[in-house]
Steps between C-alpha positions, in 0.01 A plus 500: 500500500717643222739205531208258469391672177858491370521123550158462332655640183721190482276228643122482537363464853215638703532671833266650751564821689370486858442813709616386844323789669169328420596188699606534863695172505693583181567852619643376828712234326639712213482868591877538542588277204303634203511432220473126559499238226333166570456196282263222601489637857880507536690829534743536211640847568425822685628857512670550166374265230756407238456374145695175538310382808161575344601340169620183674182482708266527202692266274553232768134400484187635337331684787371843581675743732364729765666824584396666822512877477 
């Protein structure tokens, strides 16, 4: 989540943090991949989130991001 906040210092976007342990389907899908970054239902990145990938995702289109933790 720190990387998300770092990118927010340069470009405004909203994101939602999702606790996968509260959703059995999400937990089964992502438990070995967290953190996971999705945009508009499409996985953008997982494991280690990097600045460039997040920046490109949020500046490509105006949309919110979800990060499964």
